[in-house]
C-alpha positions as CSV (number, residue, x, y, z in Angstrom):
1,M,2.1,-17.1,-8.8
2,G,-1.5,-17.3,-7.8
3,K,-1.7,-13.6,-7.2
4,Y,-0.7,-12.9,-10.8
5,K,-2.5,-15.7,-12.6
6,E,-5.8,-14.0,-12.9
7,H,-4.3,-10.7,-14.1
8,V,-2.1,-12.5,-16.7
9,K,-5.2,-14.3,-17.9
10,N,-7.1,-11.0,-18.2
11,N,-4.3,-9.6,-20.3
12,L,-3.4,-12.8,-22.1
13,A,-3.3,-11.1,-25.6
14,C,-0.5,-8.8,-24.3
15,F,1.4,-11.6,-22.7
16,I,1.3,-13.6,-26.0
17,L,1.8,-10.8,-28.5
18,G,4.6,-9.1,-26.6
19,P,7.0,-12.1,-26.6
20,L,5.9,-13.1,-30.1
21,F,6.8,-9.8,-31.7
22,M,10.1,-9.7,-29.8
23,V,10.9,-13.2,-31.1
24,L,10.2,-12.1,-34.6
25,E,12.4,-9.0,-34.1
26,A,15.2,-11.3,-32.7
27,S,15.0,-13.5,-35.8
28,G,16.2,-10.7,-38.0
29,E,19.2,-10.2,-35.7
30,F,21.0,-13.4,-36.8
31,I,19.9,-13.2,-40.4
32,L,21.3,-9.8,-41.2
33,P,25.0,-10.7,-40.4
34,F,24.8,-13.7,-42.7
35,I,23.5,-11.6,-45.6
36,N,26.1,-8.9,-44.8
37,A,28.9,-11.6,-44.9
38,N,27.7,-12.6,-48.4
39,I,27.8,-9.0,-49.6
40,I,31.4,-8.7,-48.5
41,N,32.6,-12.1,-49.6
42,V,30.7,-12.3,-52.9
43,G,29.4,-8.9,-53.9
44,A,32.4,-6.7,-52.8
45,A,35.0,-9.3,-53.6
46,N,33.8,-9.8,-57.2
47,G,32.6,-6.2,-57.8
48,D,29.0,-7.5,-58.3
49,I,27.0,-4.3,-57.8
50,P,23.5,-5.9,-58.6
51,Y,24.2,-8.6,-56.0
52,I,25.1,-5.9,-53.4
53,I,22.0,-3.9,-54.2
54,Q,19.7,-7.0,-54.2
55,N,21.0,-8.2,-50.8
56,G,21.0,-4.6,-49.5
57,V,17.3,-4.2,-50.3
58,I,16.6,-7.5,-48.5
59,M,18.6,-6.2,-45.4
60,L,16.5,-3.0,-45.5
61,I,13.2,-4.9,-45.6
62,I,14.3,-7.1,-42.7
63,A,15.5,-4.0,-40.7
64,V,12.1,-2.3,-41.2
65,G,10.3,-5.4,-40.2
66,M,12.5,-5.6,-37.1
67,L,11.7,-2.0,-36.3
68,I,7.9,-2.6,-36.5
69,T,8.0,-5.9,-34.6
70,G,10.3,-4.4,-32.0
71,I,8.0,-1.4,-31.4
72,L,4.9,-3.7,-31.2
73,G,6.7,-6.1,-28.9
74,A,7.7,-3.3,-26.5
75,F,4.2,-1.8,-26.6
76,F,2.4,-5.1,-25.7
77,A,5.0,-5.9,-23.0
78,I,4.7,-2.5,-21.3
79,R,0.9,-2.6,-21.6
80,G,0.6,-6.2,-20.2
81,A,3.0,-5.6,-17.3
82,A,1.3,-2.3,-16.4
83,R,-2.2,-3.8,-16.4
84,A,-1.2,-6.8,-14.4
85,A,0.6,-4.7,-11.9
86,A,-2.5,-2.4,-11.6
87,G,-4.6,-5.5,-10.9
88,V,-2.3,-6.7,-8.2
89,R,-2.2,-3.2,-6.7
90,R,-6.0,-3.3,-6.6
91,D,-5.9,-6.7,-4.9
92,V,-3.4,-5.5,-2.2
93,F,-5.4,-2.3,-1.5
94,A,-8.6,-4.3,-1.3
95,K,-6.9,-6.7,1.1
96,I,-5.7,-3.8,3.3
97,Q,-9.4,-2.7,3.6
98,T,-10.2,-6.1,5.2
99,L,-7.4,-6.0,7.8
100,S,-8.2,-5.3,11.4
101,F,-6.6,-2.5,13.4
102,S,-4.2,-5.0,14.9
103,D,-3.2,-6.3,11.5
104,I,-2.5,-2.8,10.2
105,D,-0.5,-2.0,13.4
106,R,1.6,-5.2,12.8
107,F,2.6,-4.1,9.3
108,S,2.8,-0.3,10.0
109,T,1.3,2.3,7.7
110,G,4.6,3.2,6.0
111,S,5.3,-0.4,5.1
112,L,1.9,-0.9,3.6
113,I,2.4,2.2,1.4
114,T,5.7,0.9,0.2
115,R,4.2,-2.5,-0.6
116,V,1.4,-0.9,-2.6
117,T,3.7,1.4,-4.5
118,N,7.4,0.6,-4.7
119,D,7.2,-3.2,-4.3
120,I,4.5,-3.6,-7.0
121,T,6.5,-1.3,-9.3
122,Q,9.5,-3.7,-8.9
123,I,7.2,-6.5,-10.0
124,Q,5.9,-4.5,-13.0
125,T,9.5,-3.7,-14.1
126,F,10.4,-7.4,-13.9
127,M,7.3,-8.4,-15.8
128,Q,8.1,-5.9,-18.5
129,S,11.7,-7.2,-18.9
130,L,10.5,-10.7,-18.9
131,L,8.0,-10.1,-21.7
132,R,10.6,-8.2,-23.8
133,G,13.7,-10.3,-23.2
134,F,13.0,-13.8,-21.7
135,F,11.9,-15.3,-25.1
136,R,13.8,-12.9,-27.4
137,S,17.2,-13.5,-25.8
138,P,17.1,-17.4,-26.1
139,V,16.0,-17.1,-29.7
140,M,18.9,-14.7,-30.5
141,L,21.3,-16.8,-28.4
142,I,20.4,-20.1,-30.1
143,G,20.2,-18.6,-33.6
144,A,23.6,-16.8,-33.2
145,L,25.2,-20.1,-32.0
146,I,23.8,-22.0,-34.9
147,M,25.0,-19.4,-37.4
148,S,28.4,-19.2,-35.7
149,F,28.9,-23.0,-36.2
150,A,27.6,-22.8,-39.7
151,L,30.2,-20.1,-40.5
152,S,33.2,-21.5,-38.7
153,P,33.1,-24.6,-36.5
154,N,36.8,-24.2,-35.8
155,I,36.3,-20.9,-34.0
156,A,32.8,-21.4,-32.5
157,W,34.2,-23.5,-29.6
158,V,35.5,-20.3,-28.1
159,I,32.0,-19.3,-27.2
160,F,31.6,-22.4,-25.0
161,I,34.5,-21.2,-22.8
162,V,32.9,-17.8,-22.0
163,V,29.3,-19.0,-21.4
164,P,30.0,-21.0,-18.2
165,F,32.1,-18.1,-17.0
166,L,29.2,-15.7,-17.4
167,A,26.7,-18.2,-15.9
168,L,28.9,-18.7,-12.8
169,A,29.4,-14.9,-12.4
170,T,25.6,-14.3,-12.7
171,F,24.8,-17.0,-10.1
172,L,27.2,-15.5,-7.6
173,I,25.9,-12.0,-8.1
174,I,22.3,-13.0,-7.7
175,K,23.0,-15.0,-4.6
176,T,24.7,-12.1,-3.0
177,A,22.2,-9.4,-4.1
178,S,19.0,-11.2,-3.1
179,P,19.1,-10.7,0.8
180,R,20.5,-7.2,0.3
181,Y,17.4,-6.1,-1.7
182,T,15.2,-7.4,1.1
183,V,17.0,-5.2,3.6
184,M,16.8,-2.2,1.2
185,Q,13.0,-2.5,0.9
186,E,12.7,-2.6,4.7
187,H,14.6,0.7,4.9
188,I,12.3,2.2,2.3
189,D,9.4,1.3,4.7
190,K,11.2,3.2,7.5
191,L,11.7,6.2,5.2
192,N,8.0,6.3,4.2
193,T,6.9,5.9,7.8
194,N,9.1,8.8,8.9
195,V,7.9,11.1,6.1
196,G,4.3,10.3,6.8
197,E,4.7,11.0,10.5
198,S,6.5,14.3,9.8
199,V,4.0,15.6,7.3
200,A,1.0,14.6,9.4
201,G,2.5,16.2,12.5
202,I,4.0,19.3,10.9
203,K,2.0,21.6,13.2
204,V,3.3,19.9,16.3
205,I,6.8,20.0,14.9
206,K,6.6,23.7,14.2
207,S,4.9,24.5,17.5
208,F,7.7,22.8,19.4
209,V,10.4,24.2,17.1
210,R,11.6,20.6,16.4
211,E,12.4,21.1,12.7
212,D,16.2,20.5,13.2
213,F,15.5,17.4,15.2
214,E,13.2,16.1,12.4
215,K,15.8,16.9,9.8
216,S,18.5,15.1,11.8
217,K,16.1,12.1,12.2
218,F,15.3,12.0,8.5
219,K,19.0,12.4,7.6
220,K,19.8,9.2,9.6
221,I,17.1,7.2,8.0
222,N,17.9,8.5,4.5
223,T,21.6,7.8,5.0
224,A,20.8,4.3,6.1
225,L,18.7,3.7,3.1
226,M,21.4,5.2,0.8
227,E,24.0,2.8,2.4
228,K,21.8,-0.2,2.0
229,S,21.0,0.7,-1.6
230,I,24.6,1.1,-2.5
231,R,25.4,-2.2,-0.8
232,A,22.8,-3.9,-2.9
233,L,23.5,-2.1,-6.2
234,K,27.3,-2.3,-6.0
235,V,26.9,-6.1,-6.5
236,M,24.7,-5.5,-9.6
237,I,27.0,-3.1,-11.2
238,L,29.6,-5.9,-11.4
239,M,27.5,-7.5,-14.1
240,Q,28.2,-5.0,-16.8
241,P,32.1,-4.9,-16.5
242,V,32.2,-8.7,-16.1
243,S,30.2,-9.0,-19.4
244,A,32.3,-6.4,-21.1
245,L,35.5,-8.3,-20.0
246,A,34.1,-11.5,-21.4
247,V,33.1,-9.9,-24.7
248,N,36.4,-8.2,-25.2
249,V,38.6,-11.2,-24.2
250,T,36.5,-13.5,-26.4
251,T,36.6,-11.1,-29.4
252,L,40.4,-10.8,-29.0
253,V,40.8,-14.6,-29.1
254,V,38.5,-14.9,-32.1
255,V,40.3,-12.2,-34.0
256,W,43.7,-13.7,-33.3
257,I,42.5,-17.2,-34.5
258,A,40.6,-15.9,-37.4
259,G,43.4,-13.5,-38.5
260,R,45.8,-16.4,-38.9
261,Q,43.1,-18.3,-41.0
262,I,42.6,-15.2,-43.2
263,M,46.3,-15.0,-43.8
264,V,46.4,-18.5,-45.1
265,G,43.2,-18.1,-47.1
266,S,41.0,-20.5,-45.2
267,M,38.6,-17.7,-44.0
268,E,37.2,-14.6,-45.7
269,V,36.9,-11.2,-44.2
270,G,33.1,-11.1,-44.4
271,T,32.9,-14.4,-42.5
272,L,35.0,-12.9,-39.7
273,T,32.8,-9.8,-39.5
274,A,29.7,-11.9,-39.3
275,F,31.3,-14.2,-36.7
276,I,32.2,-11.3,-34.5
277,T,28.7,-9.9,-34.8
278,Y,27.2,-13.3,-33.8
279,L,29.7,-13.5,-30.9
280,S,28.5,-10.1,-29.7
281,Q,24.8,-11.3,-30.1
282,V,25.5,-14.4,-28.0
283,L,27.1,-12.4,-25.2
284,T,24.4,-9.7,-25.4
285,A,21.7,-12.3,-25.1
286,L,23.5,-13.8,-22.1
287,N,23.9,-10.4,-20.5
288,F,20.2,-9.6,-21.1
289,L,19.2,-12.9,-19.5
290,A,21.5,-12.2,-16.5
291,N,19.9,-8.7,-16.1
292,I,16.5,-10.3,-16.1
293,F,17.6,-12.7,-13.4
294,L,19.0,-9.8,-11.4
295,Q,15.8,-7.9,-11.7
296,G,14.0,-11.1,-10.7
297,T,16.1,-11.1,-7.5
298,R,14.7,-7.7,-6.5
299,A,11.3,-8.6,-7.7
300,A,11.4,-11.8,-5.6
301,A,12.1,-9.7,-2.5
302,S,9.1,-7.5,-3.3
303,D,6.9,-10.5,-4.2
304,K,7.6,-11.9,-0.7
305,R,6.4,-8.7,0.9
306,I,3.3,-8.5,-1.3
307,S,2.5,-12.1,-0.4
308,E,2.7,-11.3,3.3
309,V,-0.2,-8.9,2.9
310,L,-2.3,-11.0,0.5
311,N,-1.8,-14.1,2.6
312,T,-2.7,-12.4,5.9
313,I,-5.8,-13.9,7.4
314,P,-7.6,-11.0,9.1
315,D,-8.1,-11.2,12.8
316,I,-11.7,-10.2,12.3
317,T,-13.9,-12.0,9.8
318,D,-17.6,-12.7,9.4
319,E,-17.5,-15.9,7.3
320,N,-20.1,-17.6,9.5
321,A,-22.1,-14.5,10.3
322,K,-25.9,-14.2,9.8
323,D,-27.3,-11.6,7.4
324,K,-29.2,-10.0,10.2
325,K,-30.3,-6.4,10.1
326,I,-30.0,-4.5,13.4
327,K,-33.4,-3.3,14.4
328,S,-32.7,-1.8,17.8
329,G,-29.7,-0.4,19.7
330,N,-29.6,-2.8,22.7
331,V,-26.0,-3.4,23.8
332,E,-24.8,-5.9,26.3
333,F,-21.3,-6.8,27.6
334,R,-20.9,-10.2,29.4
335,N,-17.7,-10.8,31.3
336,V,-15.6,-9.1,28.5
337,S,-11.8,-9.0,28.8
338,F,-9.4,-7.7,26.1
339,R,-5.6,-7.5,25.5
340,Y,-3.9,-5.7,22.6
341,F,-1.0,-8.1,22.9
342,K,-2.0,-11.7,23.6
343,D,1.0,-12.3,25.8
344,A,0.3,-9.2,28.0
345,K,0.0,-10.1,31.6
346,K,-2.5,-7.3,32.4
347,P,-5.7,-6.9,30.3
348,V,-6.8,-3.5,29.0
349,L,-10.4,-4.5,29.9
350,D,-11.0,-6.9,32.7
351,N,-14.3,-8.7,33.2
352,I,-16.6,-6.0,31.9
353,S,-20.4,-6.5,32.2
354,F,-23.3,-4.1,31.6
355,K,-26.5,-3.5,29.6
356,I,-27.7,-0.6,27.5
357,N,-31.3,-0.4,26.4
358,S,-32.3,1.0,23.0
359,G,-32.6,4.8,23.0
360,E,-30.7,5.3,26.2
361,T,-27.9,7.8,26.6
362,V,-24.9,6.3,28.4
363,G,-21.8,8.2,29.5
364,I,-18.4,6.6,30.0
365,I,-15.9,8.4,32.0
366,G,-12.5,7.6,33.5
367,S,-8.9,8.6,33.6
368,T,-6.6,8.5,30.6
369,G,-5.7,4.9,29.7
370,S,-8.6,3.4,31.6
371,G,-9.9,1.6,28.5
372,K,-12.8,3.8,27.4
373,T,-12.0,3.9,23.7
374,T,-11.1,0.2,23.7
375,L,-14.5,-0.6,25.3
376,V,-16.6,1.1,22.6
377,S,-14.3,-0.3,19.8
378,L,-15.6,-3.8,20.6
379,I,-19.2,-2.9,19.7
380,P,-18.6,-2.4,15.9
381,R,-15.8,-5.1,16.1
382,L,-12.9,-2.9,15.4
383,Y,-11.3,-5.3,17.8
384,D,-12.7,-8.7,19.1
385,A,-12.9,-9.5,22.8
386,D,-10.4,-12.2,24.1
387,E,-12.9,-13.4,26.7
388,G,-16.6,-12.9,27.1
389,E,-19.2,-11.8,24.6
390,V,-20.6,-8.6,23.2
391,F,-24.2,-8.5,22.1
392,V,-26.1,-6.0,19.9
393,D,-29.8,-6.3,19.4
394,G,-29.6,-9.6,21.3
395,E,-27.1,-11.2,18.9
396,N,-23.4,-11.9,19.5
397,V,-21.6,-9.3,17.3
398,K,-19.5,-12.2,15.9
399,D,-22.7,-13.6,14.4
400,I,-23.6,-10.4,12.6
401,S,-22.0,-9.6,9.3
402,L,-19.5,-6.7,9.6
403,E,-21.3,-4.7,6.9
404,N,-24.7,-4.9,8.7
405,L,-23.1,-4.3,12.1
406,R,-21.0,-1.3,11.2
407,D,-23.7,0.1,9.1
408,S,-25.9,0.3,12.2
409,V,-23.1,1.9,14.4
410,S,-21.8,5.4,13.9
411,V,-18.5,6.2,15.6
412,V,-17.2,9.7,16.0
413,L,-13.6,9.2,16.8
414,Q,-11.2,11.2,19.0
415,K,-9.2,12.1,15.9
416,N,-11.4,14.0,13.4
417,T,-10.7,12.7,9.9
418,L,-11.9,14.7,7.0
419,F,-11.0,14.3,3.3
420,S,-10.1,16.6,0.5
421,G,-13.2,17.9,-1.2
422,T,-16.2,20.0,-0.2
423,I,-18.0,20.0,3.1
424,A,-21.0,18.4,1.4
425,E,-18.9,15.6,-0.1
426,N,-17.4,14.9,3.3
427,L,-20.9,14.8,4.9
428,R,-22.1,12.4,2.3
429,W,-19.7,9.8,3.5
430,G,-22.4,9.1,6.0
431,N,-25.0,8.8,3.3
432,E,-24.0,9.3,-0.3
433,N,-27.6,9.8,-1.4
434,A,-28.4,12.4,1.3
435,T,-30.4,15.4,0.1
436,D,-29.4,19.0,0.8
437,E,-32.2,19.2,3.3
438,E,-30.9,16.1,5.2
439,L,-27.4,17.7,5.2
440,V,-28.8,20.8,6.8
441,K,-30.9,18.9,9.4
442,A,-27.8,16.9,10.5
443,C,-25.7,20.0,10.7
444,E,-28.3,21.8,12.7
445,I,-28.3,19.0,15.3
446,A,-24.5,19.1,15.3
447,C,-24.4,22.9,15.6
448,A,-22.5,23.1,12.4
449,H,-25.0,24.8,10.1
450,E,-24.3,28.3,11.4
451,F,-20.6,28.3,10.7
452,I,-21.0,26.5,7.3
453,S,-23.5,29.1,6.2
454,A,-21.0,31.8,7.0
455,F,-18.6,30.5,4.4
456,P,-18.9,32.2,0.9
457,D,-19.6,28.9,-0.8
458,G,-21.6,27.3,2.1
459,Y,-21.8,23.5,1.9
460,N,-19.7,23.7,-1.3
461,S,-16.7,25.1,0.5
462,E,-13.5,23.2,0.2
463,T,-12.3,21.5,3.4
464,G,-8.6,21.3,2.4
465,Q,-6.5,18.1,3.0
466,G,-7.7,16.7,6.4
467,G,-9.8,19.8,7.0
468,T,-6.7,22.0,7.8
469,N,-8.7,25.2,7.0
470,L,-11.2,24.4,9.8
471,S,-10.8,24.7,13.6
472,G,-10.8,21.7,15.8
473,G,-14.3,22.3,17.0
474,Q,-15.6,22.8,13.4
475,R,-14.1,19.5,12.4
476,Q,-15.6,17.7,15.3
477,R,-19.1,19.1,14.6
478,L,-18.8,18.1,10.9
479,C,-17.8,14.6,11.9
480,I,-20.8,14.4,14.2
481,A,-23.1,15.5,11.4
482,R,-21.5,13.0,9.1
483,A,-22.2,10.2,11.6
484,L,-25.8,11.3,12.0
485,L,-26.4,11.0,8.3
486,K,-25.9,7.2,8.6
487,T,-29.2,7.1,10.6
488,P,-27.6,4.5,12.8
489,K,-29.2,2.5,15.7
490,I,-26.1,3.2,17.9
491,M,-24.0,6.4,18.1
492,I,-20.7,6.4,19.8
493,F,-19.0,9.8,20.6
494,D,-15.4,9.2,21.6
495,D,-14.6,12.4,23.3
496,S,-15.8,14.1,20.2
497,T,-16.9,17.4,21.7
498,S,-13.6,18.1,23.5
499,A,-12.8,21.0,21.2
500,V,-16.2,22.8,21.5
501,D,-17.3,25.1,24.4
502,T,-19.6,23.8,27.1
503,A,-22.6,25.7,25.7
504,T,-22.2,24.1,22.2
505,D,-21.6,20.7,23.8
506,A,-24.9,21.1,25.8
507,S,-26.7,22.2,22.7
508,I,-25.5,19.2,20.7
509,R,-26.5,16.8,23.4
510,R,-29.9,18.5,23.7
511,G,-30.5,18.1,19.9
512,L,-29.5,14.4,20.0
513,R,-31.9,13.8,23.0
514,E,-34.9,15.7,21.5
515,K,-34.6,14.8,17.8
516,L,-33.1,11.3,17.9
517,P,-34.8,9.7,21.0
518,D,-34.7,6.2,19.5
519,I,-31.0,6.1,18.9
520,T,-28.7,4.6,21.6
521,K,-26.1,7.2,22.4
522,I,-22.8,6.3,24.1
523,I,-20.7,9.3,25.1
524,I,-17.1,9.1,26.2
525,A,-16.0,12.3,27.8
526,Q,-13.4,13.8,30.0
527,R,-15.8,16.5,31.3
528,I,-18.5,15.3,33.7
529,S,-20.7,18.1,32.4
530,S,-20.9,16.2,29.1
531,V,-22.4,13.1,30.8
532,M,-24.2,14.4,33.8
533,D,-27.7,14.2,32.2
534,A,-27.1,10.7,30.8
535,D,-29.5,7.9,31.7
536,K,-26.5,5.9,33.0
537,I,-22.8,6.7,33.6
538,I,-20.1,4.0,33.6
539,V,-16.9,4.8,35.5
540,L,-13.8,2.9,34.3
541,D,-10.5,2.7,36.2
542,N,-7.6,0.5,35.0
543,G,-9.9,-1.5,32.7
544,R,-12.5,-2.3,35.4
545,I,-15.9,-0.8,36.1
546,T,-15.7,0.9,39.5
547,G,-19.1,2.5,39.3
548,M,-22.4,2.6,37.3
549,G,-25.5,4.7,37.7
550,T,-26.9,8.2,37.4
551,H,-24.9,11.2,38.3
552,D,-26.7,11.5,41.7
553,E,-26.2,7.8,42.5
554,L,-22.5,7.9,41.6
555,M,-21.9,11.0,43.7
556,K,-23.1,8.9,46.7
557,T,-21.6,5.5,45.9
558,C,-18.5,6.0,43.7
559,Y,-15.5,7.7,45.2
560,A,-13.6,7.8,41.8
561,Y,-16.5,9.6,40.1
562,K,-16.9,12.1,43.0
563,E,-13.2,12.8,42.9
564,I,-13.3,13.6,39.2
565,Y,-16.4,15.8,39.8
566,C,-14.8,17.7,42.6
567,S,-11.5,18.3,40.7
568,Q,-13.4,19.7,37.7
569,T,-15.8,21.9,39.7
570,D,-12.8,23.2,41.7
571,E,-11.0,24.1,38.4
572,E,-14.1,25.8,37.1
573,G,-14.4,27.7,40.3
574,D,-10.8,28.8,40.1
575,E,-11.3,30.0,36.6
576,N,-14.3,32.0,37.5
577,S,-12.5,33.6,40.5
578,D,-9.7,34.7,38.1
579,E,-12.3,36.5,36.1
């Protein structure tokens, strides 16, 4: 309950006024039948018109009061539940922002989306029902029982036969439904994950003509969700017919007993009418409470899933970090090893050690899967090393606050991520206060200014969702410009010029070297031409450093580097010969 306490407190007026107005509305429920019985037994039986009118006006006033209090009760219940749910949703989303990459991988993106949306909606629905019925139903139940005994103690005992029956039925239904709802929510996770992957990869799907495969895959997941939903909901639907059976059987018994008493004159017709109404109110209140408990069963499954996120302790924290500002871009790795899975036998990085001085340009090259991206991810602490230490500016990265560390490191990832909005808005992710002149300067270094200027709206052109209206090379250059606007001490380019031609690649590197000489630049590349002029080149193979030095030094001392160089120059020669 800790996760809701603060939000309930912030909306305490709604959580008090909602149930209060619903209780007032319920109070009229058991007063009206009593007045109606008197109208029948006294007014109608004796032909007393003034009595009928007087009591009719009282009933009208009570009914109007019930209408007003019912509307107010529903309003505050809906308002309070919606606000509390919005607060919990903010908490969960904020928690997700603190999770490390490995934490997010453990939950999966689709599951996190389901928890922020569907699961919290289930909690909101339960809160709303709780505020509207949890206090109203007991008041109506107790009031109706009291009035039933006041009218006819000889018949009221019938109610105590049906109440245990309904209570047992509700208990069995809840016990059966609870685990089924948990399974249903897990299948919603799978559905969201599948839809997310299909939408994100729609170009690949179409290019490989895999639409039918994706439809078939979605059909299987959707059918599984449907079956699990039916399995959970078919237990719940028993509640309504069971309640209806209880109401009808009890009403039949009451009418049979009361009919005999009316025939001998020991009960009046108005009393029987009121008693049946109270009986209906008792069973309605029980049914409403049962439905609240059933909703609570589903909400409990969702609450457990929300708690899993909120109670997760992130793998990467900076609780004991110093508030140190990064002044230079020195980087050092000392005997660093890393595994994505702690029980993996072979590390992704194995005993890595090297130093990078501030302002140096360092290239990292190696075959696919050699650990290049993982290596640079340890600098801004996207992951933490299992063994060894990583230093920036002479300080262990674990001793620097994440905000200060990541604010001083710009990473241009392999996957270019742009957001809906204008080009200028995307660039200002690097610096929200950047001037137009600063945008142009960064784009000139990234060789992006020319193509941006060619657009009709220039820097105010819309990028589309994820930059879908831009080419791969254009997106890469915008991401480089955005990273430059951070004015970092360290810039990491993770194969971020793979979609541009060699001339543009060289121009970008020349601009970085000439206009940003004090920034440490780490370039991961597949093409040796992208790192040939670096101050130092690190060659990785299967998570180990197999060579380190300048291009000329590595050509003499590192077989792996020379092999890559020869394979690429041969390919270039073949291409030229074809021309």
